Steps between C-alpha positions, in 0.01 A plus 500: 500500500630851413654714773544876506864616505623786714413857411872591473555233233181604321619861484808389305278356226172694520371376164532135591244287682542498880431125530751217552431158350505172691869442417596826668568701185358843424222506238639660185164619359409868489259633758150600393449871555574607856397169655858372542402159363480345153175358364594151621553611860228764536313446830151360451223758528265440793156366405324684782564812704311448821142402411523648148609355169845643421427531127189708569699732725774537240242574230329757722829673580598506133156639411540772763849585375375547144214723620735718705762531225247557219598186309151432367306594188167675441332550165374825346177475701679458832431125523740322737464133408743369761327688782162358398623141476729499804310727741135562412410155361601314820289746703191444284542120476343414840224755437402317180551145622400500867289814558284533188556135392472596134380240251650566155298398198611516137833664578640312201290737285750775579758491217838361601672761282405804300270788579139479619245715683348353817159659563349446845219607726600737780355510851574485869516862628882472506635381161698201627336279237738645241803402708363152571457441127845641423687287752283199425611498136860543612477211747256256337553539126755252355688788336490715821415812303467854633173689448548873446195662656353826370398726788335839545713804577369505859712191578819672384421827682474331838813517719673168559244316282606671176869398504409144598249479216770606253750250640242223461471572129172691499460804281255779432195397299578702187499359143863588429642302792265207446581473130871507571469220755311287250763569235756365747298176527370559853176392668291809578232487770194723453202562731242688291259561789757726666404669827132438425565129542730516802257731683188287448281456804424166663163465327662536156771237548591299191284717274730646238489872443528658156840450336621860474577631150608163351862612473633149563324372187655773286836422660478128419377563145780747433765265635331189349532300822248263664277589792471262796186557712553451874235447769596552866271363771579581863614860485152643564495350849844614620376848599117498491409865440167584660518878443698768319578828678490761222614776738815317612571400141502868395715596800770245422469522121391137456240374252319343797552448875387153611313421817519129585382306808855534639638823349537771624345361821800278582761736357802332334372158607196557281729516194591130529326321209255223586620150403246434226535201269630606156456346157676657201418373153675590174275459198607391154698766311307704246726554195475834321778474240251401227344848503613778267776737610249784528240293685563690823325800341179298441281617788241224451764226502660645813163518675407143405833360617475689827149368559612145415792506743295658777232234459767229496647619832154537657408141408828370644429689823153348534631151423777518760270654761270201460791257539641670810376307802550781752611861513760443770545121526 
């Protein structure tokens, strides 16, 4: 077994390995870096450090070093892919798997490569359904793809929330940014109901609101990419809104101010989402590349496609609501 020679002898040959072989001779190999040993005599790395896996600790320290030294990349939209995969995804994983217990249906309908527009219902008082869908595709899809969500400017004007939204790959819901993302082959997530959907009251749960100005149809027709309808069941019960304070909404500059059975009565504790049972279904892609290049200017075609997709999502919602055995169990 190798033995370490004295420091005085090592100083006379600093580039050589510090180990001595079984026959008493100094190893003649060069040392690796500043370790003092060659590759053959490098000390074995510990498998555990206390109760923790040593590899996980080394990875975490290396991740922290890169964040502190700026050795990471972001794209033109501010998307930090490494931060999402190494930090945010592990935080959302137990929320999806143990808390909401999401059942994923038809996730194979999301293309494994190339651009597509994911069009979903939007509800829940707080728009966590968008994040659940985003991280669900990243975790559950075989290709582990990122969904680039389009959000209203309010999200990016909020302190703390705005920078995080950018880092997660979200961008402002404007045609120029959305078209560029599709040209880059990305998945773009769209929620046509907007704030009208998120701010629905308890009595209107799972009833789709009107789909805005149909901009997502024009976007898909221009870019000649398929549309994947998405139905999310479970989000309407996370924060059951029983009233909307118009006065407080105007004071704080929000589109609505929710009153739930627990908020604002219980303060911050009332902001904890209820553990409803979620089902997210991805419908079959609707191809649009067979239409003419100028089809996006056909108002009747755009209206008919919008109505078709809205009806498709509504039917998926009803079907999954019927199959769900309980709201919370």
